[in-house]
ROFIZA-763002 format. One line per 3 residues: their letters; for each residue x, y, z of N, C-alpha, C. Coordinates in steps of 0.001 Angstrom, whole numbers. Layout:
A	X/Y/Z/X/Y/Z/X/Y/Z; ...
END
This chain:
MRL	838/-1196/0/0/0/0/876/1250/0; 2002/1193/714/2896/2329/748/3495/2598/-622; 3885/1543/-1306/4440/1676/-2648/3404/2210/-3613
LMK	2161/1741/-3487/1091/2198/-4360/831/3682/-4170; 881/4145/-2919/675/5557/-2652/1794/6397/-3257; 3020/5889/-3171/4132/6615/-3775/3968/6711/-5283
LSL	3542/5617/-5903/3361/5616/-7353/2266/6582/-7765; 1170/6585/-6996/69/7462/-7369/462/8918/-7214; 1228/9253/-6156/1647/10629/-5958/2632/11058/-7037
TST	3584/10201/-7342/4557/10560/-8364/3920/10629/-9735; 2963/9740/-10010/2322/9783/-11319/1505/11051/-11474; 835/11485/-10396/80/12739/-10466/1019/13904/-10700
FIF	2162/13888/-10043/3134/14958/-10205/3634/15028/-11640; 3931/13888/-12224/4429/13863/-13599/3316/14197/-14579; 2086/13796/-14291/967/14136/-15165/804/15644/-15254
LVL	931/16329/-14140/782/17780/-14157/1874/18433/-14994; 3055/17880/-14957/4147/18428/-15752/3942/18129/-17224; 3460/16916/-17532/3327/16498/-18925/2171/17169/-19646
SEV	1269/17784/-18890/63/18276/-19543/325/19435/-20490; 1420/20169/-20287/1646/21340/-21123/3045/21375/-21732; 3795/20267/-21655/5162/20294/-22165/5301/19316/-23307
TSS	6331/19504/-24096/6632/18592/-25193/7648/17574/-24727; 7983/16649/-25626/8922/15590/-25270/10311/16148/-24977; 10748/17144/-25730/12076/17707/-25494/12142/18397/-24141
HFV	11034/19068/-23761/10995/19700/-22445/11046/18657/-21340; 10368/17517/-21549/10379/16482/-20510/11775/15897/-20322; 12530/15733/-21433/13895/15217/-21320/14744/16171/-20494
EFN	14559/17476/-20721/15307/18463/-19944/14886/18413/-18472; 13576/18260/-18227/13072/18156/-16849/13611/16898/-16158; 13644/15793/-16890/14126/14532/-16315/15616/14603/-15983
NRI	16389/15375/-16757/17814/15521/-16480/18056/16431/-15280; 17231/17468/-15162/17424/18408/-14062/16959/17848/-12722; 15990/16949/-12753/15419/16460/-11494/16410/15608/-10714
HQF	17453/15081/-11394/18466/14274/-10709/19327/15126/-9784; 19274/16453/-9922/20116/17317/-9117/19555/17528/-7715; 18281/17133/-7484/17634/17385/-6203/17482/16073/-5441
PER	18069/15953/-4229/17960/14688/-3472/16536/14363/-3075; 15706/15407/-2818/14348/15114/-2363/13479/14547/-3465; 13938/14556/-4711/13172/14008/-5827/13649/12602/-6202
MEV	14394/11942/-5330/14946/10634/-5688/13861/9591/-5896; 12746/9695/-5129/11664/8730/-5312/11081/8855/-6708; 10876/10090/-7162/10350/10303/-8510/11356/9832/-9551
TRW	12645/10066/-9285/13674/9674/-10240/13740/8167/-10405; 13749/7445/-9254/13832/5988/-9335/12624/5418/-10064; 11460/6006/-9836/10261/5494/-10502/10265/5826/-11982
SRK	10739/7042/-12347/10713/7451/-13749/11695/6649/-14592; 12712/6070/-13976/13658/5262/-14741/13042/3943/-15188; 12037/3464/-14472/11492/2137/-14737/10333/2154/-15725
IDF	9834/3331/-16091/8626/3379/-16902/8963/3803/-18322; 8076/3468/-19224/8144/3934/-20604/7035/4953/-20811; 7266/5893/-21680/6266/6900/-21972/5618/6546/-23300
VPD	4347/6130/-23206/3663/5501/-24320/2595/6441/-24859; 2505/6619/-26169/1429/7435/-26731/68/6861/-26385; -908/7738/-26219/-2252/7321/-25812/-2884/6393/-26839
SAI	-2616/6611/-28106/-3219/5776/-29144/-2653/4366/-29155; -1461/4187/-28595/-829/2864/-28630/-1194/2008/-27440; -1766/2588/-26390/-2033/1826/-25167/-3071/734/-25374
PKG	-4243/984/-25991/-5237/-94/-26112/-4742/-1281/-26925; -3827/-1060/-27839/-3342/-2151/-28671/-2321/-3020/-27943; -1856/-2583/-26784/-905/-3380/-26024/508/-3319/-26564
KSK	866/-2280/-27332/2202/-2178/-27909/2956/-1056/-27202; 4127/-1373/-26716/4931/-400/-25993/5821/354/-26974; 5703/1682/-26999/6533/2522/-27856/7127/3635/-27009
KLS	8423/3727/-27020/9046/4774/-26244/8815/6123/-26915; 8821/7141/-26075/8580/8486/-26560/9776/8970/-27373; 9523/9451/-28548/10578/10012/-29395/10310/11496/-29596
SKA	11204/12148/-30295/11043/13584/-30525/9898/13878/-31466; 9392/12858/-32192/8300/13056/-33137/6941/12748/-32523; 6886/12497/-31222/5627/12099/-30601/4646/13240/-30510
GNG	5137/14444/-30597/4221/15564/-30558/4066/16108/-29157; 2915/16731/-28914/2654/17375/-27636/2543/16338/-26534; 3034/16660/-25326/3034/15725/-24215/1682/15518/-23587
KNI	643/16240/-23965/-655/16066/-23311/-1317/14760/-23728; -884/14136/-24824/-1432/12852/-25239/-561/11680/-24786; 349/11925/-23873/1269/10897/-23403/961/10596/-21944
KPT	998/9317/-21588/877/8952/-20174/1930/7903/-19844; 2573/8013/-18667/3601/7040/-18289/2964/5748/-17813; 3548/4654/-18197/3063/3350/-17753/4220/2375/-17739
KKP	4178/1463/-16802/5220/444/-16705/4882/-768/-17553; 3591/-1114/-17630/3124/-2230/-18449/1958/-1730/-19294; 2192/-1457/-20585/1116/-910/-21419/-101/-1812/-21504
TKA	62/-3126/-21384/-1078/-4037/-21503/-2028/-3926/-20329; -1607/-3288/-19221/-2475/-3151/-18056/-3433/-1967/-18173; -3192/-1097/-19128/-4058/63/-19281/-5316/-315/-20037
SGK	-6455/247/-19603/-7731/-108/-20219/-8033/729/-21452; -7276/1789/-21682/-7524/2626/-22837/-8368/3847/-22539; -8964/3926/-21346/-9787/5073/-20986/-8895/6175/-20442
TGV	-8813/7269/-21161/-7986/8398/-20753/-8788/9676/-20909; -8229/10746/-20405/-8902/12027/-20535/-8120/13130/-19867; -8712/14312/-19880/-8089/15498/-19300/-9090/16145/-18360
IHL	-8655/16439/-17141/-9490/17116/-16146/-8977/18541/-16010; -9859/19509/-16232/-9498/20924/-16117/-9714/21361/-14676; -8629/21656/-13989/-8684/22033/-12587/-8746/23542/-12445
GIS	-9512/23991/-11471/-9618/25425/-11233/-8488/25985/-10403; -7739/25138/-9728/-6673/25625/-8854/-5398/25941/-9618; -5345/25564/-10915/-4128/25792/-11684/-4495/26003/-13143
DHS	-3574/26637/-13867/-3758/26805/-15302/-3505/25514/-16060; -2820/24568/-15434/-2503/23304/-16078/-3650/22320/-15879; -3856/21489/-16862/-4884/20448/-16796/-4242/19117/-16401
LVY	-5042/18268/-15769/-4553/16982/-15276/-4941/15883/-16255; -3952/15152/-16734/-4183/14013/-17611/-4367/12777/-16744; -5392/11954/-17034/-5621/10746/-16240/-5738/9547/-17168
AVR	-5516/8383/-16613/-5655/7112/-17326/-6151/6069/-16339; -7009/5171/-16798/-7558/4090/-15979/-6693/2856/-16175; -6247/2298/-15086/-5375/1127/-15140/-6098/-85/-14570
KFT	-5901/-1230/-15201/-6462/-2477/-14696/-5681/-2901/-13456; -6406/-3227/-12414/-5744/-3572/-11162/-6558/-4631/-10440; -5900/-5685/-9988/-6555/-6747/-9225/-5749/-7012/-7966
LPN	-6452/-7238/-6870/-5791/-7530/-5608/-5300/-8973/-5608; -4094/-9214/-5129/-3595/-10602/-5077/-4337/-11407/-4025; -4449/-12685/-4262/-5089/-13571/-3298/-4207/-13747/-2070
GRQ	-4857/-13967/-926/-4123/-14184/306/-3365/-15499/292; -2349/-15565/1101/-1548/-16777/1165/-2344/-17906/1806; -2181/-19073/1262/-2870/-20235/1803/-2149/-20729/3058
KIR	-2945/-21198/4004/-2386/-21751/5233/-2041/-23220/5001; -779/-23525/5142/-287/-24888/4919/454/-25333/6175; 146/-26511/6650/829/-27058/7815/1231/-28504/7544
QVR	2161/-28976/8340/2660/-30342/8183/1850/-31303/9054; 1470/-32409/8467/763/-33472/9185/1400/-34800/8794; 1101/-35829/9562/1622/-37163/9269/539/-38014/8632
NFK	964/-38791/7663/54/-39665/6927/78/-41057/7564; -1019/-41413/8249/-1126/-42705/8926/-1965/-43703/8126; -2143/-43456/6836/-2972/-44363/6044/-2325/-45740/5911
TFV	-1026/-45773/5735/-317/-47051/5564/425/-47461/6835; 66/-46876/7968/753/-47170/9225/274/-48505/9786; 1232/-49392/10077/949/-50693/10691/1643/-50711/12046
END	857/-50874/13091/1390/-50757/14448/2442/-51820/14741; 2194/-53070/14380/3142/-54154/14677/4464/-53973/13939; 4396/-53526/12676/5632/-53294/11917/6446/-52157/12525
FIR	5754/-51127/12985/6458/-49997/13590/7146/-50416/14894; 6445/-51185/15729/7036/-51631/16996/8228/-52549/16742; 8137/-53420/15744/9259/-54293/15412/10458/-53492/14906
DVS	10187/-52463/14116/11270/-51629/13601/11933/-50838/14725; 11128/-50330/15654/11681/-49559/16769/12522/-50442/17683; 12107/-51683/17886/12863/-52589/18759/14232/-52943/18186
QLP	14429/-52783/16883/15702/-53114/16244/16622/-51907/16067; 16237/-50744/16590/17067/-49549/16459/18276/-49631/17394; 19397/-48991/17043/20607/-49017/17900/20471/-48075/19097
WEM	19708/-48491/20084/19479/-47637/21246/20735/-47466/22100; 21766/-48284/21911/22984/-48143/22711/23711/-46838/22413; 23371/-46185/21296/23986/-44895/20985/23609/-43830/22000
VYQ	22458/-43990/22641/22001/-42986/23604/22933/-42923/24804; 23511/-44062/25218/24330/-44125/26425/25761/-43662/26191; 26085/-43225/24993/27437/-42753/24707/27661/-41319/25162
FGD	26606/-40625/25553/26709/-39224/25941/26377/-39083/27424; 27077/-38169/28075/26815/-37914/29482/25801/-36820/29719; 25584/-35953/28717/24614/-34870/28848/23217/-35417/28586
PNL	22265/-35238/29506/20910/-35766/29259/20216/-35114/28073; 20544/-33852/27777/19930/-33196/26621/20383/-33847/25314; 21675/-34188/25231/22163/-34875/24036/21576/-36277/23927
CWQ	21429/-36940/25057/20803/-38270/25031/19381/-38189/24505; 18659/-37149/24930/17279/-36988/24467/17232/-36704/22974; 18153/-35872/22476/18169/-35558/21055/18470/-36794/20216
VWK	19423/-37616/20652/19751/-38841/19906/18576/-39804/19932; 17972/-39962/21099/16819/-40867/21220/15656/-40392/20347; 15427/-39078/20342/14332/-38517/19549/14597/-38672/18056
SLL	15839/-38451/17631/16155/-38581/16202/15994/-40022/15730; 16383/-40997/16554/16205/-42402/16176/14732/-42753/16030; 13924/-42280/16975/12501/-42589/16915/11824/-41891/15741
LDA	12213/-40628/15463/11603/-39902/14350/11993/-40499/13003; 13209/-41010/12882/13604/-41669/11632/12724/-42886/11350; 12459/-43658/12392/11566/-44810/12212/10138/-44369/11926
LNR	9723/-43290/12576/8355/-42802/12358/8182/-42239/10954; 9213/-41582/10419/9127/-41038/9062/9001/-42136/8011; 9544/-43299/8293/9418/-44403/7342/8012/-45000/7347
HAP	7366/-45025/8485/6044/-45645/8586/4907/-44623/8457; 5141/-43380/8882/4116/-42328/8786/4795/-41057/8301; 5028/-40926/6992/5776/-39775/6474/4997/-38473/6632
LRH	5758/-37388/6625/5159/-36058/6703/4607/-35650/5346; 3540/-34883/5373/2979/-34306/4151/2408/-32937/4482; 2258/-32113/3464/1734/-30762/3632/233/-30760/3344
KRI	-503/-30105/4209/-1953/-30053/4092/-2407/-28603/4076; -3261/-28271/3116/-3795/-26917/3023/-4995/-26772/3953; -4996/-25717/4750/-6031/-25492/5745/-6991/-24435/5226
RNN	-8277/-24733/5283/-9296/-23764/4897/-9450/-22726/5996; -9803/-21494/5577/-10059/-20450/6565/-11311/-20757/7380; -12353/-21242/6713/-13588/-21626/7385/-13848/-23101/7092
PVP	-13327/-23986/7918/-13487/-25416/7625/-14929/-25861/7751; -15387/-26622/6772/-16739/-27195/6779/-16558/-28699/6606; -16331/-29433/7700/-15967/-30850/7567/-17094/-31745/7099
WIN	-18351/-31286/7169/-19458/-32173/6788/-19757/-32146/5293; -19051/-31339/4522/-19257/-31328/3071/-18520/-32524/2469; -19246/-33406/1824/-18671/-34605/1212/-18557/-34416/-299
PQI	-17910/-35327/-1011/-17763/-35179/-2472/-19085/-35102/-3218; -20132/-35780/-2731/-21430/-35718/-3405/-22008/-34305/-3348; -21887/-33652/-2180/-22393/-32279/-2056/-21575/-31330/-2928
KEL	-20273/-31529/-3001/-19436/-30683/-3852/-19825/-30817/-5321; -20156/-32030/-5751/-20569/-32230/-7137/-21894/-31529/-7415; -22839/-31606/-6466/-24114/-30898/-6632/-23901/-29386/-6670
MRK	-23016/-28882/-5844/-22725/-27443/-5851/-22110/-27016/-7179; -21241/-27845/-7728/-20632/-27522/-9018/-21681/-27470/-10124; -22598/-28450/-10127/-23661/-28449/-11130/-24593/-27255/-10948
SDY	-24889/-26920/-9705/-25761/-25776/-9448/-25141/-24482/-9959; -23846/-24281/-9701/-23169/-23082/-10197/-23125/-23060/-11723; -22946/-24225/-12333/-22896/-24302/-13796/-24221/-23858/-14417
HKK	-25329/-24397/-13907/-26638/-24033/-14463/-27005/-22586/-14140; -26520/-22057/-13035/-26788/-20654/-12725/-26101/-19737/-13732; -24848/-20050/-14077/-24148/-19252/-15078/-24841/-19330/-16435
KAI	-25291/-20527/-16808/-25999/-20672/-18076/-27307/-19891/-18072; -28010/-19921/-16947/-29287/-19209/-16867/-29093/-17708/-16973; -28044/-17188/-16344/-27786/-15750/-16414/-27320/-15350/-17810
KYD	-26507/-16195/-18430/-25950/-15856/-19737/-27003/-15890/-20836; -27839/-16939/-20853/-28808/-17109/-21942/-30232/-16736/-21541; -30447/-16386/-20269/-31784/-16043/-19777/-32782/-17150/-20122
SES	-32374/-18378/-19794/-33181/-19552/-20121/-34011/-19958/-18909; -35304/-20154/-19133/-36197/-20555/-18043/-35900/-21979/-17587; -35557/-22855/-18528/-35248/-24237/-18155/-33983/-24315/-17301
QWE	-32996/-23487/-17622/-31773/-23459/-16821/-32042/-22931/-15413; -32951/-21953/-15317/-33318/-21442/-13994/-33999/-22524/-13164; -34850/-23311/-13783/-35533/-24384/-13055/-34536/-25445/-12583
LYK	-33585/-25796/-13457/-32557/-26761/-13049/-31706/-26220/-11901; -31380/-24934/-11981/-30577/-24328/-10920/-31317/-24342/-9584; -32609/-23992/-9589/-33384/-23966/-8341/-33525/-25364/-7750
TLR	-33728/-26354/-8635/-33846/-27735/-8141/-32550/-28199/-7484; -31423/-27928/-8152/-30134/-28327/-7587/-29795/-27532/-6331; -30182/-26268/-6295/-29919/-25455/-5101/-30661/-26002/-3891
NEV	-31942/-26359/-4083/-32706/-26940/-2981/-32122/-28283/-2543; -31662/-29062/-3512/-31066/-30354/-3174/-29770/-30177/-2384; -28985/-29168/-2750/-27756/-28880/-2010/-28069/-28478/-574
NIN	-29064/-27615/-384/-29420/-27165/966/-29921/-28322/1828; -30732/-29200/1247/-31256/-30345/2012/-30122/-31283/2422; -29234/-31597/1473/-28115/-32489/1785/-27142/-31863/2782
MRK	-26965/-30548/2703/-26094/-29866/3655/-26649/-29958/5069; -27957/-29751/5231/-28568/-29842/6561/-28459/-31259/7116; -28706/-32250/6277/-28612/-33640/6735/-27168/-34002/7111
AKS	-26219/-33611/6269/-24817/-33939/6546/-24322/-33236/7807; -24734/-31991/8010/-24329/-31257/9211/-24916/-31891/10461; -26199/-32277/10407/-26843/-32923/11554/-26167/-34249/11888
KYF	-25881/-35041/10864/-25221/-36337/11092/-23816/-36149/11651; -23112/-35146/11156/-21741/-34909/11616/-21705/-34571/13101; -22567/-33650/13535/-22565/-33249/14938/-23095/-34363/15836
CDK	-24084/-35110/15381/-24592/-36231/16185/-23508/-37288/16401; -22777/-37607/15339/-21708/-38598/15466/-20597/-38102/16389; -20266/-36816/16290/-19213/-36270/17135/-19616/-36279/18607
IQA	-20836/-35828/18891/-21295/-35788/20283/-21408/-37195/20856; -21863/-38149/20043/-21958/-39531/20512/-20575/-40109/20805; -19609/-39808/19943/-18249/-40304/20180/-17641/-39679/21431
ISQ	-17907/-38394/21648/-17370/-37730/22840/-18035/-38256/24100; -19346/-38536/24030/-20048/-39079/25202/-19521/-40462/25574; -19147/-41252/24581/-18571/-42566/24874/-17188/-42449/25510
MGD	-16456/-41393/25164/-15144/-41175/25765/-15246/-40608/27177; -16399/-40027/27517/-16569/-39442/28843/-15950/-38070/28991; -15708/-37366/27881/-15104/-36031/27921/-16218/-34995/27818
SKS	-16702/-34521/28951/-17814/-33565/28952/-17386/-32191/28445; -16122/-31820/28651/-15648/-30512/28204/-15722/-30390/26686; -15231/-31412/25990/-15288/-31390/24523/-16723/-31465/24027
GWA	-17572/-32211/24754/-18975/-32300/24358/-19674/-30958/24412; -19466/-30211/25494/-20085/-28889/25590/-19497/-27918/24574; -18228/-28082/24241/-17631/-27226/23212/-18308/-27446/21863
WIN	-18614/-28708/21531/-19307/-29000/20277/-20738/-28477/20309; -21411/-28615/21432/-22796/-28128/21534/-22837/-26605/21406; -21912/-25911/22060/-21882/-24448/21971/-21552/-23977/20559
SLL	-20645/-24684/19874/-20345/-24308/18489/-21542/-24544/17580; -22334/-25578/17885/-23530/-25849/17091/-24595/-24789/17319; -24729/-24323/18561/-25731/-23312/18899/-25245/-21890/18651
GRK	-23987/-21729/18240/-23467/-20394/17972/-23166/-19606/19220; -22663/-20254/20267/-22364/-19583/21528/-20865/-19388/21718; -20176/-19093/20653/-18737/-18889/20767/-18425/-17580/21478
HKN	-19214/-16542/21218/-18987/-15235/21825/-19996/-15037/22947; -19477/-14892/24148/-20346/-14715/25303/-20673/-13236/25484; -21937/-12961/25834/-22355/-11599/26118/-21941/-11216/27533
ANI	-21422/-10013/27673/-20961/-9534/28978/-21863/-8431/29512; -23121/-8438/29141/-24048/-7416/29612/-24442/-7689/31059; -24458/-6652/31880/-24846/-6749/33290/-26250/-6182/33418
NEL	-27198/-7048/33731/-28590/-6608/33875/-28917/-6183/35296; -28337/-6877/36272/-28605/-6568/37676/-27301/-6584/38453; -27299/-5820/39560/-26130/-5736/40425/-26603/-5657/41869
KVN	-26054/-6522/42722/-26449/-6566/44127/-25404/-5839/44963; -25843/-4774/45667/-24956/-3964/46491/-25603/-3781/47854; -24969/-4339/48893/-25492/-4212/50263/-26945/-4671/50354
DDI	-27215/-5853/49854/-28552/-6471/49880/-29576/-5708/49047; -29120/-4756/48232/-30017/-4013/47343/-29715/-4401/45902; -30761/-4656/45133/-30608/-5040/43727/-30792/-3804/42856
ISD	-29789/-3513/42038/-29815/-2351/41147/-29970/-2855/39723; -30957/-2334/39015/-31202/-2735/37626/-31104/-1578/36649; -31046/-354/37157/-30951/818/36286/-29535/912/35715
DKS	-29430/1189/34422/-28117/1248/33771/-27239/2349/34358; -27821/3489/34634/-27050/4602/35180/-26534/4275/36575; -27392/3674/37413/-26973/3317/38776/-25894/2240/38752
ITE	-26029/1265/37842/-25006/217/37722/-23663/821/37313; -23691/1768/36374/-22455/2407/35918/-21788/3192/37038; -22581/3967/37788/-22017/4758/38883/-21468/3868/39998
TLN	-22159/2758/40295/-21689/1850/41345/-20369/1196/40953; -20280/721/39716/-19033/113/39248/-17899/1136/39198; -18219/2352/38789/-17204/3400/38730/-16666/3721/40120
EYF	-17550/3829/41089/-17127/4114/42460/-16296/2969/43038; -16673/1745/42701/-15939/583/43218/-14508/552/42688; -14353/752/41380/-13014/666/40798/-12162/1887/41132
INI	-12791/3011/41460/-12008/4178/41873/-11410/3964/43259; -12187/3374/44165/-11748/3200/45554/-10999/1897/45801; -10930/1007/44809/-10294/-288/45046/-8793/-147/45292
GMK	-8171/874/44691/-6736/1067/44910/-6425/1434/46345; -7203/2358/46914/-6967/2765/48303/-7252/1624/49272; -8280/813/48995/-8593/-318/49872/-7468/-1354/49852
MAA	-6960/-1659/48665/-5874/-2638/48576/-4602/-2116/49231; -4339/-806/49116/-3152/-236/49762/-3264/-319/51276; -4465/-57/51820/-4655/-148/53273/-4496/-1583/53761
ESA	-5070/-2541/53015/-4932/-3945/53410/-3479/-4404/53318; -2760/-3934/52311/-1354/-4315/52165/-515/-3765/53305; -831/-2552/53770/-92/-1969/54895/-305/-2776/56168
CQS	-1552/-3234/56408/-1831/-4056/57591/-1099/-5392/57516; -1097/-6000/56323/-426/-7290/56171/1084/-7162/56338; 1659/-6057/55863/3102/-5869/56017/3483/-5689/57479
TDA	2621/-5015/58268/2882/-4852/59706/2840/-6193/60423; 1835/-7027/60093/1744/-8356/60700/2930/-9232/60298; 3345/-9126/59040/4484/-9931/58588/5770/-9520/59287
LND	5923/-8207/59558/7110/-7735/60267/7159/-8283/61687; 6013/-8300/62368/5965/-8857/63724/6268/-10352/63719; 5732/-11067/62717/6010/-12504/62624/7482/-12777/62358
QVI	8122/-11885/61586/9539/-12080/61285/10398/-11902/62532; 10026/-10956/63387/10773/-10749/64630/10660/-11976/65521; 9447/-12553/65608/9253/-13751/66424/10018/-14928/65823
YEN	10036/-15027/64478/10711/-16150/63803/12220/-16104/64013; 12793/-14871/64002/14238/-14751/64169/14683/-15144/65574; 13825/-14994/66549/14169/-15337/67924/13814/-16777/68269
TVL	13345/-17560/67290/12932/-18932/67546/13763/-19871/66684; 14223/-20944/67257/14998/-21949/66532/14054/-23093/66177; 13874/-23336/64860/12981/-24385/64389/13797/-25595/63968
LPK	13410/-26736/64450/14081/-27979/64099/13296/-28705/63019; 13962/-29321/62055/13229/-30067/61016/12506/-31260/61603; 11298/-31493/61102/10495/-32600/61609/10971/-33946/61073
ENF	11507/-33968/59852/11970/-35225/59271/13162/-34951/58367; 13950/-35947/58158/15148/-35818/57335/14803/-35938/55850; 15501/-35142/55022/15304/-35189/53571/16162/-36297/52971
HFA	15601/-37037/52046/16354/-38099/51381/15837/-38253/49949; 16709/-38722/49061/16349/-38953/47667/15614/-40281/47546; 14507/-40262/46810/13729/-41482/46610/14212/-42203/45358
DIT	14134/-43491/45374/14512/-44298/44215/13436/-44193/43133; 13871/-43942/41905/12957/-43824/40765/13043/-45114/39967; 11930/-45790/39861/11888/-47063/39142/11372/-46859/37723
IDS	11566/-47862/36907/11091/-47798/35519/9569/-47775/35472; 8934/-48496/36387/7469/-48530/36397/6881/-47163/36730; 7503/-46447/37667/6988/-45119/38020/7117/-44150/36853
VSK	8246/-44212/36130/8417/-43348/34951/7417/-43723/33870; 7184/-45019/33684/6231/-45482/32677/4820/-45001/32990; 4437/-45045/34258/3097/-44589/34638/2950/-43088/34429
RLQ	4001/-42329/34740/3953/-40886/34525/3819/-40543/33042; 4544/-41255/32206/4482/-40982/30772/3123/-41330/30189; 2503/-42397/30677/1193/-42789/30167/103/-41795/30553
KLN	313/-41045/31628/-682/-40070/32066/-550/-38728/31351; 507/-38544/30560/695/-37276/29856/-375/-37095/28787; -808/-35854/28602/-1825/-35519/27606/-1131/-35157/26294
VSK	-1455/-35877/25240/-801/-35651/23946/-1148/-34271/23390; -2358/-33796/23658/-2776/-32499/23112/-2008/-31335/23724; -1357/-31539/24878/-592/-30456/25512/801/-30309/24912
ATG	1232/-31247/24089/2564/-31167/23487/2595/-30080/22424; 3752/-29429/22254/3916/-28350/21284/4651/-28873/20063; 4110/-28603/18881/4754/-29025/17644/4368/-30431/17246
IES	4430/-30680/15930/4021/-31985/15407/4995/-33078/15825; 6300/-32763/15934/7273/-33781/16318/7080/-34204/17771; 6874/-33227/18664/6688/-33562/20079/5426/-34379/20288
KCV	4360/-34044/19569/3115/-34801/19707/3299/-36238/19225; 3975/-36401/18093/4177/-37754/17563/5092/-38573/18468; 6142/-37938/18992/7046/-38659/19891/6308/-39099/21142
LLM	5514/-38201/21727/4767/-38557/22931/3743/-39643/22644; 3102/-39558/21472/2133/-40587/21096/2812/-41944/20915; 3980/-41967/20290/4691/-43226/20090/5202/-43803/21408
IKL	5600/-42923/22334/6042/-43403/23649/4903/-44118/24364; 3724/-43510/24350/2578/-44135/25015/2188/-45437/24318; 2337/-45469/22990/2016/-46687/22248/2982/-47820/22595
LLQ	4269/-47489/22691/5265/-48509/23027/5109/-49001/24464; 4737/-48097/25360/4560/-48506/26754/3359/-49422/26926; 2333/-49216/26101/1157/-50082/26193/1457/-51502/25721
EQ	2446/-51644/24823/2771/-52967/24304/3651/-53770/25264; 4231/-53091/26244/5106/-53807/27173/4303/-54601/28206
END
């Protein structure tokens, strides 16, 4: 946007100059403008453009300005002549004796970048083959290092190499608004519906309109059925897992309760219920204004009590109730801790896969 603004400002500046000068005058102007540092933006831009006669723009042919081009009022600068639509003109401004030459340029906004993330392909994953492959890895390499961080990196690289062979990484494009209940049959109906709609608009055919309406209704009916089945299956699967949190999340997304309203209708103050908007606002304002002084007073009282407790503590010798000792860590205790880890809390695709494979291997033991 910044570059576009610079181009538009510089093009307007050059248009005003070109409206009353000839080609020879412009060459002299272009040579003199290099002497001023503040005109460097205009200079850099003017070096990249060609000055094309107005009659040559619609044909898409680039012709540099020569001394025979005539008056400069029929010339407009352009970097790509094929982008110009051919609509040009002159605007007579009252603020100056010079007229402004304009040209309409074809312009389209670029599409946004697609969201792509890495996922693992488990379509050909065989659990028994993976476990057999992992059991044959050279795990003795891990014990060659004394640093636990290096041991972890070696262990992780060995496991990921085996995982890449059985479940390779692939790139997946993510939709901005995912609609998981749309199946290939619905997509085909939508494609046919769009096709007949274009035909109906182009030829103004009554039969095409009827086909479009029939397919549109069929798409809507199938969409409602597929959406209902999708949410029912999801809620049933979550209920079987016993995860009430995920179940309520699906129900709220179905009912459109993602954004909670924070409106306060009533407020209870000293056993009195306030429902007037003005009274609620004044009560909240008074509370938040005085909360700083209340917290400062409470903090001062607590600091005084803490000081007295510190004086008593310094004059008292406390003996430990029990001796500290290191507990023995067994393989079973580590295995139980690892099995209780939540895979969804892991960060990154590699950490999630490693944690998932660890739990899978521990279950087979």
